[in-house]
C-alpha positions as CSV (number, residue, x, y, z in Angstrom):
1,M,0.0,0.0,0.0
2,T,1.3,3.4,-1.0
3,T,1.3,5.8,2.0
4,P,2.3,9.4,2.5
5,I,5.5,8.3,4.2
6,T,6.5,5.9,1.4
7,I,5.9,8.6,-1.2
8,A,7.8,11.2,0.8
9,I,10.8,8.9,1.2
10,S,10.7,7.8,-2.5
11,A,10.4,11.4,-3.7
12,A,13.2,12.7,-1.5
13,K,15.5,9.9,-2.6
14,E,14.7,10.3,-6.3
15,A,15.2,14.1,-6.1
16,G,18.4,13.6,-4.1
17,A,19.8,11.2,-6.7
18,L,19.1,13.7,-9.4
19,L,20.8,16.5,-7.5
20,K,23.8,14.3,-6.7
21,E,24.1,13.2,-10.4
22,R,24.4,16.9,-11.4
23,F,26.5,18.0,-8.5
24,G,29.3,20.2,-9.8
25,N,27.1,21.1,-12.9
26,P,24.1,22.9,-11.5
27,G,23.0,24.3,-14.9
28,N,21.6,27.8,-15.1
29,V,21.9,29.8,-11.9
30,E,19.7,32.9,-11.3
31,H,19.4,35.5,-8.6
32,K,16.1,35.9,-6.7
33,G,17.8,38.5,-4.6
34,A,21.3,40.0,-4.0
35,I,22.5,36.7,-2.4
36,D,19.4,34.4,-2.9
37,L,20.1,31.9,-5.7
38,V,18.0,29.4,-7.6
39,T,19.4,26.8,-10.0
40,E,18.0,24.8,-12.8
41,M,18.3,21.8,-10.5
42,D,16.1,23.4,-7.8
43,R,13.3,23.5,-10.4
44,R,13.9,20.0,-11.8
45,A,14.0,18.4,-8.4
46,E,10.8,20.2,-7.4
47,E,9.0,19.1,-10.6
48,L,10.0,15.5,-9.8
49,I,8.7,15.7,-6.2
50,V,5.5,17.4,-7.1
51,A,4.7,15.0,-9.9
52,L,5.2,12.0,-7.6
53,V,3.0,13.5,-4.8
54,T,0.2,14.7,-7.1
55,E,0.0,11.4,-9.0
56,R,-0.7,9.6,-5.8
57,F,-2.5,12.3,-3.8
58,P,-4.3,14.6,-6.2
59,A,-6.6,15.8,-3.4
60,H,-3.7,17.2,-1.4
61,A,-2.5,20.8,-1.7
62,I,1.2,21.7,-2.1
63,L,3.4,24.5,-0.9
64,A,6.8,24.4,-2.6
65,E,9.7,26.9,-2.6
66,E,10.0,27.6,-6.3
67,S,6.4,27.2,-7.6
68,G,4.6,28.5,-4.5
69,E,1.2,27.1,-3.3
70,S,-1.1,25.0,-5.4
71,T,-4.6,23.8,-4.4
72,A,-5.8,20.2,-4.8
73,T,-6.7,19.1,-8.3
74,A,-10.2,18.0,-9.1
75,V,-10.8,14.4,-7.8
76,S,-13.7,12.0,-7.7
77,D,-16.2,12.1,-4.8
78,A,-14.7,8.8,-3.6
79,A,-11.2,10.1,-3.5
80,A,-12.4,13.2,-1.6
81,A,-14.3,11.1,0.8
82,A,-11.2,9.0,1.5
83,S,-9.5,12.0,2.9
84,N,-12.0,12.0,5.8
85,D,-12.4,15.8,5.4
86,K,-8.9,16.4,6.5
87,K,-6.8,19.2,5.0
88,F,-3.5,18.0,3.6
89,R,-0.6,20.2,2.5
90,W,2.8,19.0,1.3
91,I,5.6,21.5,2.2
92,I,8.5,21.0,-0.1
93,D,12.0,22.4,-0.4
94,P,13.6,20.5,-3.3
95,L,17.1,21.9,-2.6
96,D,17.8,23.3,0.8
97,G,21.3,24.8,0.5
98,T,21.2,26.1,-3.0
99,T,24.2,28.4,-2.5
100,N,26.3,25.5,-1.4
101,Y,25.1,23.5,-4.4
102,A,25.8,26.2,-6.9
103,H,29.4,26.5,-5.5
104,G,30.1,22.8,-5.4
105,F,30.0,22.6,-1.6
106,P,28.6,19.2,-0.7
107,F,26.1,20.2,2.1
108,F,22.5,20.4,0.9
109,S,19.3,18.4,1.3
110,V,15.8,17.6,0.1
111,S,13.1,18.5,2.6
112,I,9.5,17.2,2.5
113,G,6.9,17.8,5.2
114,L,3.2,16.9,5.3
115,E,0.8,19.1,7.2
116,V,-2.6,17.7,8.2
117,N,-5.2,20.1,9.5
118,D,-2.4,22.7,10.1
119,C,-0.2,20.4,12.0
120,V,3.0,18.8,10.5
121,E,2.7,15.1,11.0
122,L,5.4,13.8,8.7
123,G,8.9,15.0,7.9
124,V,11.6,13.6,5.6
125,V,15.0,15.2,5.0
126,Y,17.5,13.5,2.7
127,N,21.2,14.3,2.4
128,P,22.2,12.8,-0.9
129,M,25.9,13.3,-0.6
130,A,26.1,11.3,2.6
131,D,23.1,9.1,1.9
132,E,21.5,10.2,5.2
133,L,17.7,9.8,5.4
134,F,16.0,11.5,8.4
135,V,12.4,10.5,9.0
136,A,9.8,11.4,11.6
137,E,6.1,10.8,12.1
138,K,4.2,12.7,14.8
139,D,4.3,10.7,18.1
140,K,6.3,7.9,16.6
141,G,9.9,9.1,17.1
142,A,12.6,10.0,14.6
143,T,15.1,7.9,12.7
144,L,18.3,8.2,10.6
145,N,18.6,5.5,8.0
146,G,16.1,3.4,10.0
147,E,17.8,3.8,13.4
148,R,16.2,5.8,16.2
149,I,17.9,9.0,17.0
150,A,18.0,11.3,20.0
151,V,19.3,14.7,20.9
152,S,22.5,15.2,22.8
153,G,23.0,15.3,26.5
154,T,25.1,18.5,26.6
155,K,24.1,20.5,29.7
156,T,25.5,24.0,29.1
157,V,26.0,26.4,26.2
158,N,29.7,26.6,27.3
159,E,30.1,23.0,26.3
160,S,27.9,23.1,23.2
161,L,28.4,23.1,19.5
162,L,25.8,25.4,18.0
163,V,24.7,26.1,14.4
164,T,23.0,29.1,12.8
165,G,22.4,30.9,9.5
166,F,21.9,34.4,8.2
167,P,18.9,35.9,6.4
168,Y,19.1,36.9,2.8
169,D,18.6,40.5,3.7
170,I,21.7,40.6,5.9
171,R,23.1,43.5,3.8
172,T,20.0,45.8,4.2
173,S,18.3,44.9,7.5
174,K,19.6,45.7,11.0
175,K,17.8,42.5,12.2
176,N,20.4,40.2,10.6
177,N,21.5,37.8,13.4
178,L,25.0,39.3,13.7
179,D,24.3,40.4,17.2
180,H,23.1,37.0,18.3
181,F,26.1,35.3,16.6
182,G,28.5,37.5,18.5
183,N,26.8,36.8,21.8
184,F,26.9,33.1,21.3
185,A,30.4,33.1,19.9
186,L,31.6,34.4,23.3
187,R,29.7,31.7,25.2
188,A,29.6,28.5,23.2
189,Q,32.3,26.0,22.6
190,A,32.0,26.7,18.9
191,I,29.5,27.8,16.2
192,R,29.0,26.5,12.7
193,R,27.2,28.1,9.7
194,A,26.7,25.2,7.3
195,G,24.0,26.5,4.9
196,S,21.1,24.1,5.1
197,A,18.5,24.8,7.7
198,A,16.8,21.4,7.2
199,L,20.1,19.6,7.9
200,D,21.0,21.9,10.8
201,L,17.7,20.8,12.4
202,C,18.3,17.2,11.7
203,Y,21.9,17.3,13.0
204,T,20.5,18.9,16.2
205,A,18.0,16.0,16.3
206,C,20.7,13.3,16.2
207,G,23.1,15.1,18.6
208,R,25.8,16.4,16.3
209,F,24.7,19.9,17.2
210,D,23.4,20.8,20.6
211,G,21.4,23.8,19.5
212,Y,20.3,25.9,16.5
213,W,18.8,29.3,16.0
214,E,17.9,31.3,12.9
215,M,15.4,34.0,11.8
216,K,13.4,34.8,8.7
217,L,13.1,31.3,7.5
218,K,10.3,29.9,5.3
219,P,8.0,27.0,6.1
220,W,9.7,24.7,3.6
221,D,13.0,25.3,5.4
222,V,11.8,24.0,8.7
223,A,8.5,22.0,8.4
224,A,10.2,18.6,8.2
225,G,13.3,19.4,10.4
226,A,11.3,20.9,13.2
227,L,9.2,17.7,13.6
228,I,12.3,15.6,13.5
229,V,13.8,17.6,16.3
230,T,10.8,17.2,18.6
231,E,10.4,13.6,17.8
232,A,14.0,13.0,18.7
233,G,13.3,14.5,22.2
234,G,14.4,18.1,21.5
235,R,12.7,21.4,22.1
236,I,11.7,24.1,19.7
237,S,10.3,27.6,20.2
238,D,10.6,31.1,19.0
239,F,13.2,33.5,20.6
240,S,10.8,34.4,23.5
241,S,9.9,30.8,24.5
242,G,6.6,31.0,22.6
243,A,5.2,28.2,20.5
244,F,7.1,27.5,17.4
245,D,5.3,28.2,14.1
246,I,6.6,27.1,10.8
247,Y,5.0,30.3,9.3
248,G,6.7,32.5,11.9
249,T,10.0,34.4,11.8
250,E,12.1,32.8,14.6
251,C,13.4,29.3,15.2
252,L,15.2,28.1,18.2
253,A,15.8,24.3,18.5
254,S,17.9,22.5,21.1
255,N,18.5,19.3,23.0
256,G,16.2,20.8,25.7
257,S,18.8,21.0,28.4
258,I,20.4,24.2,27.0
259,H,17.2,25.8,25.7
260,E,16.6,28.2,28.6
261,E,20.2,29.3,28.5
262,M,20.0,29.9,24.8
263,L,16.9,32.0,25.3
264,T,18.8,34.1,27.8
265,V,21.6,34.7,25.4
266,L,19.1,35.6,22.6
267,N,17.6,38.2,24.9
268,T,20.7,39.6,26.5
269,Q,20.2,42.9,24.7
270,T,17.5,44.7,22.7
271,R,17.1,42.8,19.5
272,A,18.5,44.4,16.4
273,G,15.9,46.5,14.6
274,E,13.6,46.8,17.6
């Protein structure tokens, strides 16, 4: 039986294989902004994923990075009834880490989440260069290549390896994360800036990173990864300890043990731009 999880895994792996095959030759590269890129392979990978999903689930809506939001296609009454009146939306990032990919830096991923009645219930992130498949279903835990994963046991920021990213408007906005980066750099063991939010979240989920923060992300950046973090035992919120929202502007994810300390660091001074 074909299920959402089998389709998500299959789509992520097929798109990942396509990206890996063309790695080092990304085709046409365009600018969506001063430092925001899109490649031919972003679009080809997205077309592949959307085709696989819509073929099997034509009654489901899709929100994808390059093509935007599409509503469900017309389906039979029987197919509509089979959905039990639930609202399904697939949230897709076909190539998270486009800048890395365009420059031949092998750190990028395919991210696919499934939202059911406004709650993400399925998340799949695939790292094709390392053949790492992260999967989570709501209330069922998280896995890496089929093995259960859990967040780290690090107790303090001082002992932690953190990861972050910077918004595309870093050159023009005062709210650009440079202040937070400086504050954490003076307190953490080390910080990394790897370039794929989905993988940053997954690496936090499996204990490679102890905490992650970033701002001005899009739902396709975090939908799958955020679920993987929580299902691995981690904690996720905004910068004020409020509920995390994939459609919001702030993401703080951690192993839980250092979450309160990270919140304190994020609020040690008036936030830039406020």
